[in-house]
Structure formats: C-alpha cells, structure tokens
SERO-4910 file (N, C-alpha, C, O; in steps of 0.05 Angstrom, whole numbers):
BEGIN
 pado doro    nc1    nc2    nc3   cac1   cac2   cac3    cc1    cc2    cc3    oc1    oc2    oc3
  Unk    A    373   1020      9    369   1025    -20    363    998    -33    376    978    -27
  Unk    A    344    999    -52    337    974    -66    357    967    -88    370    985    -99
  Unk    A    358    942    -94    375    932   -116    365    943   -142    341    942   -148
  Unk    A    384    953   -159    376    962   -186    367    938   -203    376    916   -197
  Unk    A    351    943   -223    342    921   -240    366    906   -252    385    919   -262
  Unk    A    365    879   -252    387    863   -262    376    837   -272    358    826   -260
  Unk    A    387    826   -293    379    800   -303    392    778   -285    413    782   -273
  Unk    A    379    755   -284    387    733   -266    386    707   -282    367    702   -297
  Unk    A    407    691   -278    408    665   -291    421    644   -272    442    649   -261
  Unk    A    407    621   -269    418    600   -253    424    576   -271    406    561   -279
  Unk    A    449    572   -278    456    550   -296    454    522   -283    453    520   -258
  Unk    A    452    502   -300    450    474   -290    477    462   -284    479    442   -269
  Unk    A    498    472   -296    524    461   -292    546    482   -294    540    505   -302
  Unk    A    570    475   -288    592    494   -287    598    505   -315    604    529   -318
  Unk    A    597    488   -336    602    498   -363    581    519   -371    587    538   -385
  Unk    A    556    515   -363    535    534   -368    541    561   -355    536    582   -367
  Unk    A    552    560   -331    559    584   -317    582    599   -331    581    624   -334
  Unk    A    601    584   -340    624    597   -354    614    609   -380    623    631   -387
  Unk    A    597    596   -394    586    607   -419    571    633   -414    573    653   -428
  Unk    A    554    633   -393    539    657   -386    556    680   -378    549    703   -383
  Unk    A    579    674   -366    597    696   -357    610    709   -381    624    730   -377
  Unk    A    608    698   -405    618    711   -429    600    735   -437    608    750   -455
  Unk    A    577    737   -425    559    759   -431    570    785   -419    577    785   -395
  Unk    A    571    807   -434    581    832   -423    565    841   -398    541    840   -398
  Unk    A    579    848   -377    566    858   -353    557    835   -335    543    841   -315
  Unk    A    565    810   -340    557    788   -323    576    785   -299    600    792   -301
  Unk    A    565    775   -277    582    771   -253    571    747   -238    547    742   -237
  Unk    A    589    733   -225    582    709   -209    567    718   -184    575    737   -171
  Unk    A    547    702   -177    533    705   -152    535    678   -138    525    658   -147
  Unk    A    549    678   -115    552    654    -99    533    656    -75    509    651    -78
  Unk    A    543    662    -51    526    667    -28    512    694    -29    490    697    -19
  Unk    A    526    713    -42    514    740    -45    516    758    -21    505    780    -21
  Unk    A    529    749      1    529    765     25    545    791     22    538    810     36
  Unk    A    565    791      6    580    816      1    570    830    -24    565    854    -24
  Unk    A    566    815    -46    560    827    -72    533    842    -71    531    864    -81
  Unk    A    512    829    -60    486    842    -60    486    868    -44    473    888    -52
  Unk    A    501    869    -22    503    894     -7    516    916    -23    507    939    -23
  Unk    A    537    909    -38    550    929    -55    532    938    -77    532    962    -83
  Unk    A    517    920    -89    499    928   -110    476    946    -99    468    965   -113
  Unk    A    467    940    -76    446    957    -64    456    985    -58    441   1005    -61
  Unk    A    481    988    -51    493   1014    -46    501   1028    -71    510   1051    -71
  Unk    A    497   1015    -94    505   1025   -120    535   1031   -122    544   1048   -137
  Unk    A    551   1016   -106    580   1019   -108    591   1003   -131    614   1007   -139
  Unk    A    574    986   -143    581    971   -167    555    965   -182    534    967   -170
  Unk    A    558    958   -207    534    952   -222    540    928   -240    562    924   -249
  Unk    A    519    911   -245    522    888   -263    496    887   -280    476    898   -273
  Unk    A    499    874   -303    475    870   -320    463    842   -317    439    838   -321
  Unk    A    480    823   -309    471    795   -306    484    782   -283    509    782   -280
  Unk    A    468    771   -264    479    755   -242    477    725   -250    455    715   -256
  Unk    A    499    711   -249    500    683   -255    502    668   -229    524    667   -217
  Unk    A    481    656   -221    479    643   -194    491    615   -195    480    597   -208
  Unk    A    513    611   -181    527    585   -181    523    571   -154    536    551   -149
  Unk    A    505    582   -137    503    572   -110    494    543   -108    499    530    -87
  Unk    A    480    532   -128    469    505   -126    485    485   -144    475    463   -148
  Unk    A    508    493   -154    523    475   -171    538    455   -154    556    462   -138
  Unk    A    531    429   -157    543    408   -141    573    406   -146    588    396   -129
  Unk    A    581    414   -170    610    413   -177    627    431   -159    651    427   -158
  Unk    A    615    450   -145    629    468   -128    626    462    -99    634    478    -81
  Unk    A    613    440    -93    608    432    -65    626    410    -57    640    397    -73
  Unk    A    627    404    -31    642    381    -21    668    388     -8    682    407    -16
  Unk    A    675    372     12    700    374     26    713    346     26    701    328     36
  Unk    A    736    344     13    748    317      9    777    317     18    793    335     11
  Unk    A    784    298     35    811    295     45    826    273     29    815    251     25
  Unk    A    850    280     19    866    261      3    882    244     22    884    249     46
  Unk    A    894    223     11    910    204     26    934    218     40    943    209     61
  Unk    A    944    239     28    967    253     40    960    273     61    977    287     72
  Unk    A    934    275     67    925    294     88    917    321     78    907    337     94
  Unk    A    922    327     53    912    352     42    882    351     39    870    330     38
  Unk    A    869    374     38    840    375     36    831    394     14    842    417     12
  Unk    A    812    385     -2    800    402    -23    773    412    -13    756    395     -5
  Unk    A    769    438    -14    743    450     -6    731    464    -30    744    481    -42
  Unk    A    707    456    -37    694    468    -60    688    497    -55    683    505    -32
  Unk    A    689    513    -76    685    542    -73    657    549    -63    653    570    -51
  Unk    A    638    531    -68    610    536    -60    603    527    -32    580    529    -24
  Unk    A    623    516    -17    618    507     10    613    531     28    628    550     27
  Unk    A    592    530     44    586    553     61    603    553     87    615    533     94
  Unk    A    604    576    100    618    578    125    607    557    145    623    544    159
  Unk    A    581    555    146    569    536    165    576    507    159    581    492    177
  Unk    A    577    500    134    585    473    127    614    468    134    621    445    142
  Unk    A    631    488    132    659    485    141    660    482    171    674    465    182
  Unk    A    645    499    185    646    499    214    637    472    226    646    464    248
  Unk    A    618    459    213    606    434    224    616    409    211    606    387    216
  Unk    A    637    411    194    647    388    180    665    371    197    687    381    205
  Unk    A    658    347    203    675    329    217    700    321    201    721    317    212
  Unk    A    697    319    175    719    313    158    740    335    159    764    329    162
  Unk    A    731    360    157    750    382    158    763    384    186    786    390    188
  Unk    A    747    380    207    757    382    234    780    362    239    798    367    255
  Unk    A    779    340    225    800    320    229    827    327    218    847    316    226
  Unk    A    828    347    199    854    354    187    860    384    190    884    392    190
  Unk    A    840    401    192    844    430    195    824    441    215    806    457    207
  Unk    A    826    433    240    807    441    260    806    472    264    785    483    269
  Unk    A    829    485    260    829    514    264    811    528    243    798    548    249
  Unk    A    811    517    219    794    529    198    764    526    206    749    544    201
  Unk    A    757    504    218    729    500    227    723    521    248    701    533    247
  Unk    A    741    526    266    737    546    287    734    574    275    716    589    283
  Unk    A    751    581    256    749    607    243    723    611    229    710    631    231
  Unk    A    714    590    215    688    591    201    665    594    221    646    609    216
  Unk    A    667    580    243    646    582    263    644    609    276    622    617    285
  Unk    A    666    624    277    666    650    290    662    673    270    662    696    278
  Unk    A    658    667    245    655    687    224    627    699    225    607    684    221
  Unk    A    625    725    229    600    740    229    578    725    244    583    713    265
  Unk    A    553    725    234    530    714    248    519    689    233    528    683    211
  Unk    A    501    675    247    491    650    236    477    653    209    480    636    191
  Unk    A    463    675    205    449    679    179    470    681    156    466    669    135
  Unk    A    491    696    160    511    699    140    527    673    136    533    665    114
  Unk    A    532    659    158    547    633    156    531    613    139    543    596    126
  Unk    A    505    614    139    489    596    124    488    602     94    480    585     78
  Unk    A    496    626     87    495    634     59    522    640     47    528    633     24
  Unk    A    540    652     63    566    660     53    583    635     46    581    615     59
  Unk    A    599    637     24    614    615     15    644    620     17    653    643     16
  Unk    A    659    598     20    688    600     21    700    614     -3    716    632     -1
  Unk    A    691    606    -27    701    618    -51    693    647    -54    710    663    -63
  Unk    A    669    654    -46    661    682    -48    677    699    -30    684    722    -37
  Unk    A    683    690     -6    699    705     13    727    710      2    737    732      5
  Unk    A    738    691    -11    765    694    -23    764    713    -47    781    731    -49
  Unk    A    745    708    -65    744    725    -90    738    754    -84    749    772    -97
  Unk    A    721    759    -64    714    786    -57    738    802    -46    742    825    -51
  Unk    A    755    788    -31    780    799    -20    776    826     -6    791    845    -10
  Unk    A    755    827     10    753    850     28    775    848     49    779    826     59
  Unk    A    790    869     55    812    867     74    804    856    101    821    844    115
  Unk    A    778    858    109    770    848    135    762    819    133    755    807    154
  Unk    A    762    806    110    754    778    108    774    760    121    798    765    121
  Unk    A    763    738    133    780    720    148    798    702    131    821    697    138
  Unk    A    787    692    109    800    670     96    823    677     77    841    660     74
  Unk    A    824    701     65    848    707     48    875    704     63    892    690     52
  Unk    A    879    716     87    905    711    100    909    682    108    932    673    110
  Unk    A    887    668    114    889    640    122    901    623     99    920    608    104
  Unk    A    890    626     75    900    609     53    928    618     44    944    601     35
  Unk    A    935    643     48    962    652     41    982    640     61   1003    630     53
  Unk    A    976    641     87    994    629    107    997    599    103   1019    589    106
  Unk    A    976    586     95    978    557     90    992    549     64   1000    526     61
  Unk    A    995    569     46   1006    562     20    986    546      3    995    527    -10
  Unk    A    961    553      4    940    538    -10    942    542    -40    955    560    -50
  Unk    A    929    524    -55    927    526    -84    898    530    -91    880    515    -82
  Unk    A    892    550   -107    865    556   -116    860    546   -144    877    551   -162
  Unk    A    838    532   -148    833    519   -174    812    535   -189    791    543   -178
  Unk    A    817    540   -214    801    558   -230    793    545   -256    809    530   -268
  Unk    A    769    550   -266    761    540   -292    748    563   -308    733    579   -297
  Unk    A    755    565   -333    745    586   -350    743    578   -379    745    554   -385
  Unk    A    739    597   -397    736    590   -426    761    576   -437    758    561   -456
  Unk    A    784    580   -425    809    567   -435    816    542   -420    838    532   -424
  Unk    A    798    533   -403    804    508   -388    811    513   -359    803    534   -347
  Unk    A    825    494   -347    831    495   -318    859    507   -314    877    503   -331
  Unk    A    862    520   -291    889    528   -283    889    530   -252    869    534   -240
  Unk    A    913    528   -241    917    530   -212    933    556   -206    951    564   -221
  Unk    A    925    569   -184    938    594   -176    947    591   -147    931    584   -130
  Unk    A    972    597   -141    981    598   -113    967    620    -99    962    642   -110
  Unk    A    961    616    -73    946    636    -58    962    662    -57    949    684    -56
  Unk    A    988    661    -57   1004    686    -56   1003    702    -82   1012    724    -83
  Unk    A    991    690   -103    988    704   -129    959    710   -135    954    725   -154
  Unk    A    941    699   -120    912    702   -126    902    730   -120    886    742   -136
  Unk    A    910    742    -98    900    768    -89    917    790   -101    942    790    -97
  Unk    A    905    809   -115    920    829   -130    917    857   -119    932    875   -127
  Unk    A    897    862   -102    892    889    -92    866    890    -77    853    870    -73
  Unk    A    859    914    -70    835    920    -54    811    910    -69    804    922    -90
  Unk    A    797    889    -59    773    877    -72    779    866   -100    760    863   -115
  Unk    A    803    858   -106    809    848   -132    825    822   -130    838    816   -110
  Unk    A    824    806   -152    839    781   -153    848    776   -181    844    792   -199
  Unk    A    862    754   -186    874    748   -211    857    732   -230    867    722   -250
  Unk    A    831    728   -224    813    714   -243    811    730   -269    809    754   -269
  Unk    A    811    715   -291    808    728   -318    778    728   -324    762    714   -312
  Unk    A    770    745   -344    741    746   -351    730    718   -358    743    703   -373
  Unk    A    707    711   -346    695    686   -351    704    663   -333    693    641   -334
  Unk    A    725    668   -317    735    646   -300    719    645   -273    709    665   -263
  Unk    A    718    621   -262    705    616   -237    724    600   -219    737    581   -227
  Unk    A    726    609   -194    740    593   -174    724    569   -167    701    571   -159
  Unk    A    735    545   -171    720    520   -166    726    508   -139    709    494   -128
  Unk    A    750    512   -129    757    500   -103    784    508    -94    799    522   -109
  Unk    A    791    500    -70    817    506    -58    828    481    -45    814    466    -32
  Unk    A    854    477    -49    868    455    -36    887    466    -15    905    481    -21
  Unk    A    882    457     10    900    464     32    919    441     37    910    418     38
  Unk    A    945    446     39    964    424     43    961    412     71    950    424     89
  Unk    A    970    388     74    969    374    100    985    390    120   1006    402    114
  Unk    A    975    391    145    990    406    166   1015    391    174   1035    404    180
  Unk    A   1015    364    174   1039    349    179   1055    358    203   1077    368    200
  Unk    A   1042    356    226   1056    362    252   1060    392    255   1078    400    271
  Unk    A   1045    408    242   1047    437    246   1022    448    260   1000    436    257
  Unk    A   1025    469    275   1003    482    288    995    508    274   1012    520    261
  Unk    A    970    516    276    960    540    264    950    559    286    936    551    304
  Unk    A    957    585    283    948    605    301    933    626    285    941    634    263
  Unk    A    910    636    295    894    656    282    886    676    303    872    670    322
  Unk    A    896    701    300    892    722    320    884    748    307    893    754    285
  Unk    A    867    763    320    858    788    310    851    808    332    846    800    355
  Unk    A    852    833    325    842    855    342    817    866    328    819    874    305
  Unk    A    795    867    343    770    877    331    763    904    344    763    907    368
  Unk    A    756    923    326    744    948    335    720    952    316    723    962    294
  Unk    A    697    944    324    674    942    306    677    917    289    666    896    296
  Unk    A    693    918    268    702    894    254    732    892    256    744    905    273
  Unk    A    744    876    240    773    870    244    790    895    239    787    908    218
  Unk    A    808    900    257    827    922    254    855    911    247    870    924    233
  Unk    A    861    887    257    887    875    251    884    844    254    869    835    271
  Unk    A    898    830    237    895    801    237    921    788    228    935    798    211
  Unk    A    928    765    240    951    749    232    945    720    233    930    711    251
  Unk    A    957    705    215    954    675    214    983    664    213    999    673    198
  Unk    A    988    645    230   1015    633    231   1012    602    230    994    590    241
  Unk    A   1031    590    215   1033    561    213   1062    554    222   1081    561    208
  Unk    A   1064    539    244   1090    534    256   1095    505    260   1077    490    270
  Unk    A   1118    495    252   1127    468    258   1149    468    278   1166    486    278
  Unk    A   1149    448    296   1169    446    317   1181    418    317   1166    398    317
  Unk    A   1207    416    316   1221    390    317   1243    392    338   1260    410    337
  Unk    A   1244    373    357   1265    372    377   1269    398    391   1291    406    396
  Unk    A   1246    411    398   1248    435    414   1256    460    399   1263    480    412
  Unk    A   1256    459    373   1264    481    356   1243    486    335   1232    468    324
  Unk    A   1239    512    328   1220    518    306   1234    510    280   1255    521    273
  Unk    A   1221    492    266   1233    481    241   1220    493    216   1233    493    195
  Unk    A   1196    504    219   1184    517    196   1165    539    206   1153    536    227
  Unk    A   1162    561    190   1145    583    198   1134    597    174   1149    605    156
  Unk    A   1108    600    174   1094    615    154   1075    634    168   1057    626    183
  Unk    A   1079    660    164   1064    681    178   1052    700    158   1067    711    141
  Unk    A   1026    706    159   1014    724    141    996    744    156    984    737    176
  Unk    A    996    769    146    979    790    158    954    794    140    956    793    116
  Unk    A    931    798    153    907    806    139    901    835    144    918    850    154
  Unk    A    876    843    138    867    871    141    885    890    124    890    913    131
  Unk    A    894    879    101    911    894     82    898    891     55    883    872     50
  Unk    A    904    909     36    893    905      9    900    878     -3    884    866    -18
  Unk    A    924    867      3    932    841     -5    943    826     20    962    837     32
  Unk    A    933    803     27    944    788     50    974    783     45    982    775     23
  Unk    A    990    788     65   1019    791     61   1035    772     79   1033    773    103
  Unk    A   1052    755     66   1071    739     81   1093    756     92   1099    777     81
  Unk    A   1105    748    114   1126    763    128   1152    746    128   1159    734    148
  Unk    A   1167    747    105   1191    729    104   1213    736    124   1226    717    134
  Unk    A   1216    761    132   1236    768    152   1229    756    179   1246    746    193
  Unk    A   1204    757    186   1194    745    211   1198    715    210   1207    703    229
  Unk    A   1190    703    188   1193    674    185   1222    665    187   1228    645    201
  Unk    A   1240    679    175   1268    673    176   1279    675    204   1295    658    213
  Unk    A   1270    695    218   1279    699    246   1269    677    265   1282    671    284
  Unk    A   1246    666    259   1234    646    276   1247    618    272   1253    604    291
  Unk    A   1253    611    247   1264    585    241   1291    581    254   1309    598    251
  Unk    A   1294    559    269   1319    553    282   1321    563    311   1340    557    325
  Unk    A   1301    578    319   1301    588    347   1284    571    365   1267    555    356
  Unk    A   1289    573    391   1272    559    410   1245    573    412   1244    598    410
  Unk    A   1223    558    415   1197    571    415   1189    584    441   1170    576    454
  Unk    A   1204    604    449   1199    619    473   1185    645    467   1187    655    445
  Unk    A   1171    656    487   1157    681    483   1177    704    476   1171    721    460
  Unk    A   1200    703    488   1221    724    483   1230    722    454   1233    743    441
  Unk    A   1236    698    445   1245    695    417   1224    703    397   1229    715    377
  Unk    A   1199    696    403   1177    702    385   1173    733    384   1168    744    363
  Unk    A   1174    746    407   1171    775    408   1193    789    392   1187    808    378
  Unk    A   1217    779    394   1239    791    379   1235    786    349   1240    805    333
  Unk    A   1226    763    341   1223    756    313   1200    772    300   1202    779    277
  Unk    A   1179    776    315   1155    790    304   1156    820    307   1137    833    299
  Unk    A   1176    831    320   1177    860    325   1176    876    299   1168    899    299
  Unk    A   1186    864    277   1187    879    252   1162    874    234   1163    881    210
  Unk    A   1142    861    245   1119    853    228   1105    877    214   1093    873    193
  Unk    A   1106    900    226   1093    923    214   1109    938    194   1099    957    181
  Unk    A   1134    930    190   1151    944    171   1145    937    142   1143    913    136
  Unk    A   1142    957    125   1138    952     97   1109    946     88   1105    942     64
  Unk    A   1091    944    107   1063    939     99   1049    965     93   1058    987    102
  Unk    A   1027    964     77   1013    988     68    983    985     73    968    981     54
  Unk    A    975    986     98    946    982    104    929   1006     96    939   1028     92
  Unk    A    903   1001     93    884   1023     88    871   1031    114    870   1015    133
  Unk    A    861   1055    115    846   1065    138    816   1063    133    807   1066    110
  Unk    A    801   1057    153    772   1055    151    759   1062    177    773   1072    195
  Unk    A    734   1056    180    720   1063    205    730   1047    229    725   1056    252
  Unk    A    743   1025    224    753   1008    246    781   1015    256    787   1012    279
  Unk    A    798   1025    238    825   1030    246    840   1048    225    833   1047    201
  Unk    A    858   1063    235    875   1079    217    898   1062    207    904   1042    219
  Unk    A    911   1070    185    935   1055    176    956   1054    198    969   1033    202
  Unk    A    960   1076    213    980   1076    234    974   1056    256    992   1042    266
  Unk    A    949   1053    263    941   1034    283    946   1006    273    956    989    289
  Unk    A    940   1000    248    944    973    238    974    966    237    981    943    242
  Unk    A    990    985    231   1019    981    231   1028    975    259   1045    957    264
  Unk    A   1018    990    279   1026    986    307   1016    959    317   1030    946    334
  Unk    A    993    949    308    982    924    317    994    900    303    990    877    313
  Unk    A   1007    903    281   1018    881    266   1036    863    283   1032    839    283
  Unk    A   1056    874    298   1072    857    315   1056    843    337   1063    821    345
  Unk    A   1035    856    346   1019    845    368   1005    820    359   1007    799    371
  Unk    A    990    822    337    975    799    327    993    778    316    987    754    319
  Unk    A   1016    786    304   1035    766    294   1046    749    317   1048    725    315
  Unk    A   1054    762    338   1065    748    361   1044    729    373   1050    706    379
  Unk    A   1019    738    376    998    722    388    992    698    370    988    675    380
  Unk    A    992    702    344    986    680    325   1008    659    326   1003    635    326
  Unk    A   1033    668    327   1056    649    328   1055    633    354   1060    609    354
  Unk    A   1050    647    376   1049    633    402   1027    612    402   1030    590    413
  Unk    A   1004    619    391    982    600    389    989    576    372    984    553    379
  Unk    A   1003    582    349   1011    560    331   1032    543    345   1032    518    340
  Unk    A   1050    554    360   1070    539    375   1056    519    394   1064    496    396
  Unk    A   1036    529    409   1021    512    427   1008    489    412   1010    466    420
  Unk    A    996    495    389    983    474    373   1004    456    361   1000    431    360
  Unk    A   1027    467    352   1048    450    340   1060    432    361   1067    409    355
  Unk    A   1062    442    385   1073    425    407   1056    401    412   1067    380    421
  Unk    A   1030    403    408   1012    380    412   1017    358    392   1011    335    396
  Unk    A   1028    367    368   1033    347    347   1062    338    347   1070    320    332
  Unk    A   1080    351    363   1108    346    361   1116    321    376   1140    313    377
***
C-alpha cells in the first residue's frame, strides 16, 4: 500500500525541529524504518513529517573520562556496529547493533528511533533498561533527563511530551561488569533478556536483569536479589532465574503466544546471566 499524502519538512537545526513539532499532526521522522511501514499500512496517520535524520546535533558517539558513553539519537545501527570508540567501552552493544535485522535497515535505522518506537521485538529498549541508561530529551520547555526504566510506558508508547525529541542516551561505564544478550527467535524475537553482572572475589556483587519482548521492558528485582551474593555457578543462576516469568504480562503475536514467552523467560534470563558472568569474569 502506498503512503498517504503527507507534508514533509527537514529543519536545519534542533530548535527548528522542535518548533515544527508544535504543528498539529506533526511527527518525528528519523530513520523511518518502522514509522514509514506503519503509515503505509494506514495503522497510523500524520499530517507533517519532521525529518531530523541529518541534524548533526543528534549524531556522534562520545566517551567521557569516567567510561560512560553518550550516543546521539540519530546514530544509525551500522554506525554503532562499526564504531571503534563504542567497541572500547560497550562491545556487546556493537555486536547487538551488527546483528539487528539486515544491512539496508542498519544503514537507515537509528538508535533513538528504535527506542522511541518501543516495538516489543526491538533490541535496544531492554538493553538500556538493564544498563540503567539515561535518556536526554529536548522540547518546548527545555531539556530534561529520563531514566530508562521510566521512558517506556506501554505498547509502542513512551513518556515523551508533545513537541519533545530524544536527543541522545548516556550509558554508564561498565566498570568491571559483563553484559549478556540472549534471545529466542521464531520468525522474529519471541523472548529476550539482557543481563549486566559484576563479580568480585568469586561472588556476584551486582546484577541487573531485564526482559524484552514485552509491552514495557521489565527489570527482574527478585532475580537480581537472588543472584547477588551467590557464587556464579550454573546451578545458582538456574535457581535465581527460575522465577523470571512470574508477574510479566507479554503480548501474543505471530511469533509467540503469551504462554510461550512466559515459559521462555527463565531460559533467556539464565542464558543472559551466564553470558554476562563469562564476560564479567574477563574483567574481574
């Protein structure tokens, strides 16, 4: 199906984009890999597309002295995958970006667009939640920061206010922690987990575990609490992650039923934690 008639505007700077978004029916266009498909299917409609894809203010990957990294919302998956700067501090994120969909989409899709769209099958929402990232936003009322655990509000929705634009994301330094990213695919993603694990003196000292393929990427505090203080063995991890499917509310789609996603939650959580332990051990 062809795209319905829509006005198009490409601003010269970020403030111009924010001003244009004050127009009724306006919507941000970044890479367009998700939005254009939805508009073609007539699942949503807009009156004005505000193209921010060429704004230099939204580009760039910068590492701070403390090891944290700021990624502009307009950085593409391919730019993340091939960034030597990013590989030096968050190599797992480079790997995830490199394995996301196909080369054509990686060259157009953006980090910020993936997060704002919040499709349950998207890779990056559970990643930033597990890392405890901070999302930076600018709008008519100025700048504000949003914790990743507060940014995602529901199926395909987020906490941006009218006229606001996600400008970038700050990921904290890993600081001797390992990251695990595991999923089960049936067509597309059926279940996904991201784990960030620290190990000191042969004991798990910190644990952050999040599930994806849900309306809102979800941290698992009971699993995290059970992991901290235990030895990083497969038996202990299996016991700690056994409850990963409790209390989650997945949606069903062509790839998996809610029941299947609940059943797979402990599986991907265990695999992600074990992968993060291996990575953490390399830094311990």
